[in-house]
MARLUM-456980 format. One record per atom (N, C-alpha, C): residue number from 0; x, y, z. Coordinates in nm, 4 decimals. Layout:
# MARLUM-456980
R    nr       east      north         up
R   NUM          X          Y          Z
...
//
This chain:
# MARLUM-456980
R    nr       east      north         up
R     0    -3.2321    -4.9230     0.8145
R     0    -3.2131    -4.8678     0.7629
R     0    -3.2880    -4.9583     0.6200
R     1    -3.3713    -4.9217     0.5532
R     1    -3.3881    -5.0058     0.4702
R     1    -3.2511    -4.9528     0.3332
R     2    -3.2484    -5.0526     0.2086
R     2    -3.1673    -5.0381     0.0930
R     2    -3.2722    -5.0222     0.0216
R     3    -3.2598    -4.9261    -0.1042
R     3    -3.3791    -4.8590    -0.1249
R     3    -3.3551    -4.9496    -0.2799
R     4    -3.4080    -4.9805    -0.3245
R     4    -3.4356    -5.0809    -0.4994
R     4    -3.3242    -5.0194    -0.5905
R     5    -3.2790    -5.0980    -0.6533
R     5    -3.2158    -5.0420    -0.7758
R     5    -3.2219    -4.9343    -0.8956
R     6    -3.3374    -4.9339    -0.9074
R     6    -3.4322    -4.8279    -1.0293
R     6    -3.4201    -4.6763    -0.9269
R     7    -3.4216    -4.6882    -0.8188
R     7    -3.4264    -4.5413    -0.7078
R     7    -3.2896    -4.5068    -0.6703
R     8    -3.2065    -4.6089    -0.7108
R     8    -3.0564    -4.5320    -0.6754
R     8    -3.0039    -4.4316    -0.7801
R     9    -2.9813    -4.3008    -0.7378
R     9    -2.9216    -4.2365    -0.8813
R     9    -2.8589    -4.2823    -0.9102
R    10    -2.7505    -4.2847    -1.0665
R    10    -2.6418    -4.3040    -1.1196
R    10    -2.5328    -4.2203    -1.1206
R    11    -2.4759    -4.2523    -1.1668
R    11    -2.3280    -4.1452    -1.1906
R    11    -2.3656    -4.0978    -1.2725
R    12    -2.3123    -3.9207    -1.2567
R    12    -2.3291    -3.8199    -1.3720
R    12    -2.5231    -3.7605    -1.3449
R    13    -2.5716    -3.8001    -1.2440
R    13    -2.6687    -3.7446    -1.2179
R    13    -2.6946    -3.6064    -1.1571
R    14    -2.7538    -3.4885    -1.0878
R    14    -2.7785    -3.4502    -1.0260
R    14    -2.8460    -3.4788    -0.9526
R    15    -2.8261    -3.4629    -0.8055
R    15    -2.8887    -3.4975    -0.6651
R    15    -2.9281    -3.3344    -0.5948
R    16    -2.9094    -3.3256    -0.5177
R    16    -3.0151    -3.2190    -0.4197
R    16    -3.0316    -3.2492    -0.2824
R    17    -2.9699    -3.2326    -0.1396
R    17    -3.0127    -3.2634    -0.0750
R    17    -3.1055    -3.2885     0.0598
R    18    -3.1419    -3.3646     0.1542
R    18    -3.2979    -3.3107     0.1783
R    18    -3.2696    -3.2553     0.2989
R    19    -3.4282    -3.1975     0.3239
R    19    -3.3115    -3.0643     0.4794
R    19    -3.2969    -3.1433     0.6041
R    20    -3.3038    -3.2505     0.6391
R    20    -3.2545    -3.3190     0.7285
R    20    -3.1174    -3.3475     0.7625
R    21    -3.0490    -3.3507     0.6714
R    21    -2.8984    -3.3795     0.5856
R    21    -2.8593    -3.2404     0.7387
R    22    -2.6853    -3.3107     0.7346
R    22    -2.6176    -3.1969     0.7663
R    22    -2.5609    -3.1133     0.7582
R    23    -2.4991    -3.2045     0.5764
R    23    -2.4814    -3.1278     0.4491
R    23    -2.5742    -2.9957     0.4031
R    24    -2.6610    -3.0160     0.4296
R    24    -2.8042    -2.9695     0.4130
R    24    -2.7854    -2.8030     0.5056
R    25    -2.7701    -2.8465     0.6009
R    25    -2.7868    -2.7586     0.6782
R    25    -2.6521    -2.6460     0.7185
R    26    -2.5435    -2.7245     0.6439
R    26    -2.3729    -2.6294     0.6122
R    26    -2.4067    -2.5573     0.4839
R    27    -2.5215    -2.5396     0.4006
R    27    -2.4753    -2.4864     0.2926
R    27    -2.4653    -2.5915     0.1934
R    28    -2.4954    -2.7252     0.1901
R    28    -2.4064    -2.7915     0.0573
R    28    -2.4881    -2.8536     0.0129
R    29    -2.5910    -2.7384    -0.0995
R    29    -2.7746    -2.8469    -0.0779
R    29    -2.7297    -2.9207    -0.2204
R    30    -2.6450    -2.9464    -0.3584
R    30    -2.6348    -2.9646    -0.4607
R    30    -2.4949    -2.9986    -0.5056
R    31    -2.5660    -3.1809    -0.6174
R    31    -2.4248    -3.1770    -0.6304
R    31    -2.4159    -3.3220    -0.7659
R    32    -2.3477    -3.3487    -0.7615
R    32    -2.3238    -3.4318    -0.8797
R    32    -2.2657    -3.6032    -0.8492
R    33    -2.3643    -3.6886    -0.8570
R    33    -2.2745    -3.8281    -0.8460
R    33    -2.1525    -3.8078    -0.9187
R    34    -2.0269    -3.9198    -0.8620
R    34    -1.9297    -3.9354    -0.9597
R    34    -1.9071    -4.0500    -0.8579
R    35    -1.9591    -4.1155    -0.8111
R    35    -1.8814    -4.2800    -0.7734
R    35    -2.0026    -4.3602    -0.7176
R    36    -1.9977    -4.4957    -0.6684
R    36    -2.1580    -4.5451    -0.6268
R    36    -2.0456    -4.6457    -0.5757
R    37    -2.0834    -4.6848    -0.4602
R    37    -2.0301    -4.8396    -0.3841
R    37    -2.1431    -4.9283    -0.3210
R    38    -2.0946    -5.0619    -0.4141
R    38    -2.2610    -5.1616    -0.3423
R    38    -2.1951    -5.2698    -0.2093
R    39    -2.2676    -5.3342    -0.1487
R    39    -2.2164    -5.3831    -0.0672
R    39    -2.3517    -5.5278    -0.0342
R    40    -2.3673    -5.6092     0.0141
R    40    -2.4265    -5.6563     0.0176
R    40    -2.5808    -5.6490     0.0678
R    41    -2.4717    -5.5075     0.1641
R    41    -2.5826    -5.5020     0.2769
R    41    -2.6356    -5.3428     0.2357
R    42    -2.5285    -5.2561     0.2382
R    42    -2.5666    -5.1144     0.1523
R    42    -2.5500    -5.0507     0.0140
R    43    -2.5766    -4.9442     0.0970
R    43    -2.5246    -4.8816    -0.1229
R    43    -2.4604    -4.7347    -0.0650
R    44    -2.3150    -4.6789    -0.1190
R    44    -2.3341    -4.4926    -0.1104
R    44    -2.3239    -4.4768    -0.2136
R    45    -2.3389    -4.3713    -0.1768
R    45    -2.3552    -4.2517    -0.3404
R    45    -2.1784    -4.1819    -0.2836
R    46    -2.1392    -4.1339    -0.3773
R    46    -1.9824    -4.1092    -0.3829
R    46    -2.0228    -3.8941    -0.4580
R    47    -2.0424    -3.8236    -0.3745
R    47    -2.1271    -3.7121    -0.4344
R    47    -2.0615    -3.6037    -0.4634
R    48    -2.0362    -3.5395    -0.5835
R    48    -1.9035    -3.4325    -0.5343
R    48    -2.0319    -3.3301    -0.4930
R    49    -2.0198    -3.1754    -0.4215
R    49    -2.0869    -3.0635    -0.4120
R    49    -2.0436    -2.9703    -0.4719
R    50    -2.1734    -2.8500    -0.4899
R    50    -2.0622    -2.7561    -0.5788
R    50    -2.0523    -2.6545    -0.5400
R    51    -2.0897    -2.6268    -0.4155
R    51    -2.0374    -2.5062    -0.3322
R    51    -1.9342    -2.5650    -0.2335
R    52    -1.8806    -2.6849    -0.1689
R    52    -1.7743    -2.6090    -0.0857
R    52    -1.6849    -2.7519    -0.2690
R    53    -1.7035    -2.8274    -0.3589
R    53    -1.6259    -2.9043    -0.4493
R    53    -1.5701    -3.0274    -0.3390
R    54    -1.6271    -3.0933    -0.1889
R    54    -1.5588    -3.2156    -0.1426
R    54    -1.6506    -3.2821    -0.1907
R    55    -1.6347    -3.4414    -0.1731
R    55    -1.6641    -3.5399    -0.2423
R    55    -1.7417    -3.6515    -0.1054
R    56    -1.8425    -3.6307    -0.0711
R    56    -1.8008    -3.6984     0.1088
R    56    -1.9027    -3.8771    -0.0076
R    57    -1.9082    -3.9125     0.1007
R    57    -1.9863    -4.1281     0.0528
R    57    -2.0972    -4.0860     0.1540
R    58    -2.2814    -4.0932     0.1040
R    58    -2.3882    -4.0753     0.1520
R    58    -2.4834    -4.1651     0.0541
R    59    -2.5706    -4.2162     0.2197
R    59    -2.6356    -4.3133     0.1831
R    59    -2.7584    -4.2427     0.0956
R    60    -2.8691    -4.2979    -0.0825
R    60    -2.9546    -4.2683    -0.0975
R    60    -3.0515    -4.2268    -0.0185
R    61    -3.1239    -4.2426     0.0376
R    61    -3.2285    -4.2177     0.1459
R    61    -3.2017    -4.0153     0.1559
R    62    -3.0676    -3.9987     0.1457
R    62    -3.0488    -3.8475     0.1791
R    62    -3.0131    -3.7482     0.1198
R    63    -3.1140    -3.8246     0.0185
R    63    -3.1116    -3.7161    -0.1909
R    63    -3.1455    -3.7568    -0.2750
R    64    -3.2338    -3.6572    -0.3713
R    64    -3.3611    -3.7076    -0.4365
R    64    -3.2502    -3.5759    -0.5938
R    65    -3.2677    -3.6841    -0.6800
R    65    -3.3176    -3.6651    -0.8026
R    65    -3.3278    -3.5382    -0.9128
R    66    -3.2814    -3.4616    -0.9393
R    66    -3.3261    -3.3399    -0.9862
R    66    -3.3214    -3.2831    -1.1347
R    67    -3.1865    -3.3968    -1.1759
R    67    -3.2691    -3.3869    -1.3133
R    67    -3.1847    -3.4505    -1.3765
//
């Protein structure tokens, strides 16, 4: 899996929608807000707080798209 360009990564506070191929989408957590970011040398993970469950999960940016 390749790391997305920096300008493609959602920023903290942005609303995101999970893509249909993810487990979170299938479990009903379709929308959320980015609440944090973990940047490493070879990876990027975003902490997303989901609307339905209220859980915060760390996910790769390729599993979501910005909606607002």
